[in-house]
SEKEFI-696759 format. One record per residue (C-alpha): residue in one letter; z, x, y. Coordinates in Angstrom, 3 decimals, always signed. Example, Ala and Ser with C-alpha at 12.3 -4.5 7.8 and 13.67 -1.06 7.14 Angstrom:
2
{'a'; {+7.800; +12.300; -4.500}}
{'s'; {+7.140; +13.670; -1.060}}
This chain:
343
{'m'; {+11.168; -3.572; +11.471}}
{'k'; {+13.774; -0.890; +10.901}}
{'f'; {+15.161; +0.461; +14.154}}
{'i'; {+14.517; +4.195; +14.438}}
{'d'; {+15.867; +5.875; +17.567}}
{'e'; {+15.367; +9.563; +16.818}}
{'a'; {+12.802; +11.764; +15.113}}
{'s'; {+11.720; +15.394; +14.815}}
{'i'; {+8.038; +16.293; +14.975}}
{'k'; {+5.801; +19.339; +15.268}}
{'v'; {+2.760; +19.386; +17.534}}
{'y'; {-0.117; +21.842; +17.344}}
{'a'; {-2.635; +21.876; +20.176}}
{'g'; {-6.163; +22.866; +19.179}}
{'d'; {-7.273; +26.502; +19.247}}
{'g'; {-10.154; +27.438; +21.499}}
{'g'; {-13.527; +28.156; +19.894}}
{'n'; {-14.811; +31.728; +19.692}}
{'g'; {-17.544; +33.060; +21.950}}
{'a'; {-20.940; +33.815; +20.404}}
{'a'; {-22.914; +37.085; +20.405}}
{'t'; {-26.588; +36.129; +20.248}}
{'f'; {-29.864; +37.229; +21.903}}
{'r'; {-32.986; +35.390; +22.944}}
{'r'; {-35.748; +35.855; +20.387}}
{'e'; {-38.504; +33.526; +21.571}}
{'k'; {-42.249; +33.836; +20.987}}
{'y'; {-43.053; +35.519; +24.274}}
{'e'; {-39.642; +37.127; +24.757}}
{'p'; {-38.915; +39.005; +21.543}}
{'d'; {-36.443; +41.242; +23.325}}
{'g'; {-34.703; +38.651; +25.484}}
{'g'; {-31.248; +39.242; +26.861}}
{'p'; {-27.857; +38.020; +25.615}}
{'s'; {-27.570; +34.240; +25.149}}
{'g'; {-24.232; +33.685; +23.415}}
{'g'; {-22.295; +30.736; +24.865}}
{'d'; {-18.553; +30.297; +25.285}}
{'g'; {-16.339; +28.545; +22.799}}
{'g'; {-15.001; +25.081; +23.610}}
{'r'; {-11.395; +24.565; +24.661}}
{'g'; {-8.934; +23.238; +22.113}}
{'g'; {-7.644; +19.685; +22.355}}
{'s'; {-4.317; +19.130; +24.114}}
{'i'; {-1.560; +16.744; +23.037}}
{'f'; {-0.192; +14.203; +25.492}}
{'v'; {+2.559; +11.608; +25.189}}
{'q'; {+2.627; +8.234; +26.951}}
{'a'; {+5.305; +5.565; +27.262}}
{'d'; {+4.354; +2.111; +25.983}}
{'r'; {+6.546; -0.936; +26.650}}
{'n'; {+5.029; -2.672; +23.609}}
{'l'; {+6.828; -0.254; +21.274}}
{'n'; {+10.545; -0.425; +20.583}}
{'t'; {+11.225; +2.167; +17.869}}
{'l'; {+10.196; +5.692; +16.892}}
{'v'; {+9.434; +4.625; +13.331}}
{'d'; {+5.871; +6.020; +13.506}}
{'y'; {+7.314; +9.509; +13.939}}
{'r'; {+9.833; +9.274; +11.128}}
{'y'; {+7.158; +9.423; +8.433}}
{'t'; {+4.343; +11.319; +10.191}}
{'r'; {+5.901; +14.494; +11.498}}
{'v'; {+2.991; +16.871; +12.149}}
{'f'; {+0.297; +16.280; +14.764}}
{'r'; {-2.693; +18.575; +15.229}}
{'a'; {-5.274; +18.294; +17.982}}
{'e'; {-8.902; +19.176; +17.337}}
{'r'; {-10.089; +22.783; +17.549}}
{'g'; {-12.818; +23.717; +20.026}}
{'e'; {-16.257; +24.499; +18.605}}
{'n'; {-17.585; +28.057; +18.599}}
{'g'; {-20.237; +29.015; +21.128}}
{'r'; {-23.890; +29.073; +20.049}}
{'g'; {-27.129; +30.773; +21.043}}
{'a'; {-29.498; +29.741; +23.819}}
{'d'; {-26.573; +29.690; +26.243}}
{'c'; {-25.019; +26.733; +24.414}}
{'y'; {-21.287; +26.309; +24.913}}
{'g'; {-19.131; +24.915; +22.135}}
{'k'; {-17.805; +21.371; +22.401}}
{'g'; {-14.203; +20.989; +23.511}}
{'g'; {-11.699; +19.539; +21.038}}
{'e'; {-10.617; +15.927; +21.457}}
{'d'; {-7.242; +15.451; +23.121}}
{'m'; {-4.546; +13.604; +21.176}}
{'l'; {-2.359; +10.889; +22.724}}
{'l'; {+1.010; +9.985; +21.203}}
{'r'; {+2.565; +6.661; +22.225}}
{'v'; {+6.331; +6.214; +22.327}}
{'p'; {+8.719; +3.504; +23.551}}
{'v'; {+9.802; +3.465; +27.173}}
{'g'; {+13.086; +5.367; +27.402}}
{'t'; {+12.106; +8.210; +25.055}}
{'v'; {+13.422; +11.691; +25.864}}
{'i'; {+11.535; +14.644; +24.343}}
{'t'; {+13.277; +17.997; +23.938}}
{'d'; {+12.000; +21.399; +22.827}}
{'k'; {+14.198; +22.219; +19.828}}
{'a'; {+13.771; +25.964; +20.308}}
{'t'; {+15.015; +26.090; +23.907}}
{'g'; {+16.855; +22.800; +24.326}}
{'q'; {+14.751; +22.092; +27.430}}
{'v'; {+13.842; +18.490; +28.178}}
{'i'; {+10.041; +18.320; +28.303}}
{'a'; {+9.689; +14.642; +29.158}}
{'d'; {+11.914; +11.707; +30.061}}
{'l'; {+9.626; +8.690; +29.830}}
{'a'; {+11.467; +5.988; +31.726}}
{'e'; {+8.466; +3.969; +32.970}}
{'h'; {+5.586; +2.157; +31.292}}
{'d'; {+2.362; +4.229; +31.109}}
{'q'; {+4.164; +7.411; +32.214}}
{'k'; {+2.190; +10.292; +30.695}}
{'t'; {+3.125; +13.939; +30.088}}
{'l'; {+1.415; +16.982; +28.582}}
{'l'; {+3.256; +18.205; +25.482}}
{'a'; {+1.076; +21.039; +24.183}}
{'k'; {-1.922; +22.583; +25.942}}
{'g'; {-5.049; +23.455; +24.003}}
{'g'; {-6.250; +27.047; +23.905}}
{'a'; {-9.041; +28.236; +26.187}}
{'g'; {-12.416; +28.932; +24.636}}
{'g'; {-13.548; +32.529; +24.065}}
{'l'; {-16.287; +34.185; +26.120}}
{'g'; {-19.799; +34.657; +24.788}}
{'n'; {-21.750; +37.878; +25.273}}
{'i'; {-23.613; +36.482; +28.310}}
{'h'; {-20.503; +37.363; +30.334}}
{'f'; {-20.674; +41.048; +29.440}}
{'k'; {-24.256; +41.930; +30.461}}
{'s'; {-24.712; +44.424; +33.256}}
{'s'; {-27.254; +46.890; +34.558}}
{'t'; {-25.919; +49.511; +32.198}}
{'n'; {-25.179; +47.219; +29.238}}
{'r'; {-28.189; +45.016; +28.718}}
{'a'; {-27.502; +44.161; +25.090}}
{'p'; {-23.739; +43.518; +24.948}}
{'r'; {-22.212; +42.545; +21.659}}
{'q'; {-18.757; +41.955; +23.046}}
{'t'; {-17.182; +38.500; +22.754}}
{'t'; {-13.674; +37.169; +22.885}}
{'n'; {-11.985; +34.823; +20.488}}
{'g'; {-10.551; +31.526; +21.590}}
{'e'; {-6.876; +31.361; +22.528}}
{'e'; {-4.380; +29.677; +20.235}}
{'g'; {-3.150; +26.258; +21.233}}
{'e'; {+0.522; +25.723; +22.004}}
{'q'; {+2.793; +24.887; +19.094}}
{'l'; {+6.115; +23.118; +19.597}}
{'d'; {+8.938; +21.796; +17.462}}
{'l'; {+10.171; +18.681; +19.252}}
{'y'; {+13.096; +16.274; +19.070}}
{'l'; {+12.419; +12.680; +20.133}}
{'e'; {+15.352; +10.522; +21.185}}
{'l'; {+15.118; +6.909; +22.297}}
{'k'; {+17.588; +5.719; +24.935}}
{'v'; {+17.072; +2.044; +25.592}}
{'l'; {+16.816; +0.957; +29.220}}
{'a'; {+19.573; -1.465; +30.137}}
{'d'; {+21.676; -2.186; +33.213}}
{'v'; {+24.827; -3.135; +31.316}}
{'g'; {+26.201; -1.864; +27.998}}
{'l'; {+28.729; -3.503; +25.669}}
{'l'; {+31.546; -1.541; +24.025}}
{'g'; {+34.124; -2.686; +21.553}}
{'m'; {+35.472; -2.722; +18.022}}
{'p'; {+33.440; -4.429; +15.290}}
{'n'; {+33.892; -8.223; +15.525}}
{'a'; {+35.236; -8.039; +19.086}}
{'g'; {+32.591; -10.597; +20.057}}
{'k'; {+29.890; -8.422; +21.629}}
{'s'; {+27.003; -10.079; +19.787}}
{'t'; {+28.405; -13.547; +20.488}}
{'f'; {+28.654; -12.670; +24.167}}
{'i'; {+25.062; -11.462; +24.438}}
{'r'; {+23.898; -14.629; +22.638}}
{'s'; {+25.914; -16.714; +25.080}}
{'v'; {+24.505; -15.229; +28.293}}
{'s'; {+20.929; -14.327; +27.269}}
{'a'; {+18.105; -15.379; +24.971}}
{'a'; {+18.805; -12.508; +22.541}}
{'k'; {+19.849; -13.643; +19.065}}
{'p'; {+21.648; -10.788; +17.307}}
{'k'; {+23.278; -11.462; +13.965}}
{'v'; {+26.781; -12.932; +14.145}}
{'a'; {+29.109; -13.136; +11.132}}
{'d'; {+32.789; -12.962; +10.205}}
{'y'; {+32.652; -9.421; +8.809}}
{'p'; {+32.523; -5.988; +10.517}}
{'f'; {+29.331; -4.150; +11.512}}
{'t'; {+27.032; -7.169; +11.630}}
{'t'; {+25.205; -5.286; +14.417}}
{'l'; {+23.391; -2.335; +12.839}}
{'h'; {+21.083; -1.394; +15.714}}
{'p'; {+20.978; -1.958; +19.478}}
{'n'; {+20.013; -5.398; +20.773}}
{'l'; {+18.699; -6.055; +24.280}}
{'g'; {+19.016; -9.307; +26.183}}
{'v'; {+17.735; -10.348; +29.601}}
{'v'; {+20.338; -12.289; +31.575}}
{'r'; {+18.758; -14.550; +34.209}}
{'v'; {+21.244; -15.282; +36.967}}
{'d'; {+18.778; -17.371; +38.978}}
{'t'; {+15.030; -17.490; +39.651}}
{'n'; {+14.677; -14.023; +41.153}}
{'r'; {+17.732; -12.209; +39.830}}
{'s'; {+18.268; -10.842; +36.334}}
{'f'; {+19.593; -7.835; +34.466}}
{'v'; {+19.293; -6.309; +30.996}}
{'i'; {+22.299; -6.014; +28.718}}
{'a'; {+22.556; -3.833; +25.584}}
{'d'; {+24.709; -4.502; +22.546}}
{'v'; {+25.300; -1.508; +20.253}}
{'p'; {+27.117; -1.326; +16.888}}
{'g'; {+30.890; -1.405; +17.203}}
{'l'; {+33.010; +1.727; +17.290}}
{'i'; {+36.139; +2.327; +15.276}}
{'e'; {+38.865; +4.908; +15.615}}
{'g'; {+37.733; +8.224; +14.158}}
{'a'; {+34.077; +7.663; +14.946}}
{'a'; {+33.899; +11.203; +16.315}}
{'e'; {+34.702; +12.431; +12.815}}
{'g'; {+32.035; +10.226; +11.241}}
{'a'; {+33.969; +7.047; +10.522}}
{'g'; {+32.004; +3.789; +10.602}}
{'l'; {+28.616; +4.072; +12.248}}
{'g'; {+29.832; +6.981; +14.378}}
{'h'; {+28.370; +7.786; +17.771}}
{'q'; {+24.715; +7.588; +16.813}}
{'f'; {+23.999; +4.634; +19.109}}
{'l'; {+26.152; +5.533; +22.130}}
{'r'; {+23.170; +7.382; +23.650}}
{'h'; {+21.728; +3.973; +24.468}}
{'l'; {+24.501; +3.396; +27.003}}
{'s'; {+23.791; +6.578; +28.960}}
{'r'; {+21.280; +4.916; +31.325}}
{'t'; {+23.433; +1.879; +32.094}}
{'s'; {+25.127; +1.304; +35.445}}
{'l'; {+28.086; -0.637; +34.058}}
{'l'; {+29.987; -0.782; +30.768}}
{'l'; {+31.764; -3.899; +29.526}}
{'h'; {+34.639; -3.065; +27.181}}
{'i'; {+35.150; -6.221; +25.107}}
{'v'; {+38.544; -6.635; +23.459}}
{'d'; {+39.572; -9.257; +20.903}}
{'i'; {+42.726; -10.581; +22.538}}
{'a'; {+43.653; -12.792; +19.565}}
{'p'; {+42.828; -11.001; +16.284}}
{'f'; {+43.316; -12.932; +13.032}}
{'d'; {+45.316; -10.055; +11.558}}
{'e'; {+48.747; -10.105; +13.189}}
{'n'; {+49.178; -6.402; +12.424}}
{'v'; {+46.263; -5.491; +14.708}}
{'d'; {+47.329; -4.467; +18.209}}
{'p'; {+44.580; -5.226; +20.800}}
{'v'; {+46.017; -2.606; +23.170}}
{'q'; {+45.888; +0.087; +20.517}}
{'e'; {+42.298; -0.847; +19.656}}
{'a'; {+41.285; -0.744; +23.330}}
{'r'; {+42.836; +2.709; +23.716}}
{'a'; {+41.018; +3.926; +20.597}}
{'i'; {+37.646; +2.844; +22.005}}
{'a'; {+38.338; +4.558; +25.332}}
{'e'; {+39.318; +7.765; +23.535}}
{'e'; {+36.185; +7.749; +21.343}}
{'l'; {+34.083; +7.290; +24.473}}
{'r'; {+35.788; +10.238; +26.143}}
{'k'; {+35.233; +12.446; +23.068}}
{'y'; {+31.548; +11.582; +23.000}}
{'d'; {+30.605; +12.148; +26.642}}
{'e'; {+32.791; +12.657; +29.703}}
{'d'; {+30.047; +11.333; +31.995}}
{'l'; {+29.761; +8.146; +29.942}}
{'y'; {+33.557; +7.801; +29.952}}
{'n'; {+33.572; +8.036; +33.765}}
{'k'; {+30.962; +5.314; +34.266}}
{'p'; {+32.180; +2.077; +35.896}}
{'r'; {+33.852; +0.112; +33.103}}
{'w'; {+35.205; -3.437; +33.139}}
{'l'; {+37.661; -4.878; +30.662}}
{'i'; {+36.636; -8.176; +29.053}}
{'l'; {+39.397; -9.988; +27.152}}
{'n'; {+37.565; -12.213; +24.686}}
{'k'; {+38.544; -15.167; +22.444}}
{'f'; {+40.910; -16.716; +24.964}}
{'d'; {+39.936; -20.143; +23.592}}
{'v'; {+42.261; -19.581; +20.607}}
{'v'; {+45.211; -18.720; +22.859}}
{'p'; {+47.309; -21.739; +23.943}}
{'e'; {+46.728; -22.520; +27.627}}
{'d'; {+50.379; -22.107; +28.556}}
{'e'; {+50.389; -18.569; +27.076}}
{'r'; {+47.125; -17.229; +28.521}}
{'d'; {+48.421; -15.875; +31.841}}
{'q'; {+51.335; -14.107; +30.206}}
{'r'; {+49.105; -12.712; +27.427}}
{'r'; {+46.788; -11.251; +30.062}}
{'v'; {+49.631; -9.782; +32.156}}
{'d'; {+51.321; -8.233; +29.111}}
{'f'; {+48.080; -6.667; +27.897}}
{'l'; {+47.153; -5.118; +31.257}}
{'k'; {+50.666; -3.794; +31.795}}
{'k'; {+50.818; -2.201; +28.359}}
{'f'; {+47.267; -0.842; +28.549}}
{'g'; {+47.709; +0.457; +32.100}}
{'w'; {+44.470; -0.971; +33.477}}
{'d'; {+43.729; -1.282; +37.197}}
{'a'; {+39.929; -1.816; +37.118}}
{'p'; {+38.253; -5.269; +37.022}}
{'c'; {+39.318; -7.495; +34.130}}
{'f'; {+37.876; -10.852; +33.009}}
{'c'; {+39.116; -13.364; +30.475}}
{'i'; {+36.418; -15.223; +28.567}}
{'s'; {+35.514; -17.070; +25.409}}
{'a'; {+32.092; -15.871; +24.301}}
{'i'; {+31.724; -18.579; +21.675}}
{'s'; {+32.425; -21.488; +24.057}}
{'g'; {+31.004; -19.835; +27.178}}
{'e'; {+34.267; -20.216; +29.100}}
{'g'; {+34.418; -17.657; +31.937}}
{'c'; {+31.012; -16.183; +31.057}}
{'q'; {+29.138; -17.603; +34.043}}
{'s'; {+31.526; -16.185; +36.638}}
{'l'; {+31.388; -12.832; +34.814}}
{'v'; {+27.567; -12.849; +34.926}}
{'y'; {+27.562; -13.451; +38.694}}
{'a'; {+30.106; -10.668; +39.206}}
{'i'; {+27.947; -8.272; +37.172}}
{'m'; {+24.836; -9.172; +39.184}}
{'d'; {+26.670; -8.565; +42.466}}
{'h'; {+27.916; -5.191; +41.209}}
{'l'; {+24.442; -4.090; +40.106}}
{'e'; {+22.858; -5.107; +43.404}}
{'q'; {+25.535; -3.222; +45.315}}
{'h'; {+24.985; -0.167; +43.117}}
{'k'; {+21.208; -0.237; +43.690}}
{'h'; {+21.792; -0.574; +47.436}}
{'e'; {+24.094; +2.456; +47.464}}
{'v'; {+21.611; +4.499; +45.429}}
{'s'; {+18.736; +3.598; +47.769}}
{'i'; {+20.794; +4.666; +50.821}}
{'s'; {+21.794; +7.984; +49.284}}
């Protein structure tokens, strides 16, 4: 299935039914009083998060949703039937914004979380509400109210604890395959990852975390180069970013330090908050570096890059160093959750 992570839709709640103006005309009451019932309320539109969905593809092709209108009131004090409510299901992690105001209407971060999007209109009043001692044959009624109408923007932000950053072919997909059961495409050409992949990393029986792999960035992504920033939103909910760098590129003209700086700059251009998230440097493909050169290669890179945060050296394809990295990530996430719970 094609991965769709954003969509624009319009929702129209149902209008309320109109009130009726009728009078009782029965066999023994030819001049009975007013008997017009109220109109039914219009159907409302709700949205609910569903963990069994993983894309917004249903909303890419069907863009308009209308709830049922309330029935008009009838005689003999009969009220009109209310319109059926409409329920839209979206993946967990969907954020819904009112395009007119920019206000976030719903941030559905939990399974079965439900929110009202558009409220149906109230039904109109029948003439039974207007009778009085001085107005025994009222013909006044009110029409039903219009239902709410909204132009909405749906944006899916996948829920993950850890996000992977890096140039195309830095080894992000190989890493997620190495530490989890996820099987993203791996090949020897750029942009093999075309949509986010999620993997569950099980550290032991009762400890695990979710890791997200997004398409690689390249320099100039802010200006539309490569796949741009369209998938970086999926890293906004993460607690930790892993910046994976190819320490031994096949092209001798490629400078790993320059590439790492380019990724950091693109991240800063996209979102300052995302740039300031905890970020670890992961130097990948150390298996192709001779053992007697590895320490010096690491020292030279860190000195030139000017990095003082955590750094790990791994080989995603062989698994070397991955296990110790996984344990370090789990410890960091548990510490973060502890600090959040205290605050």
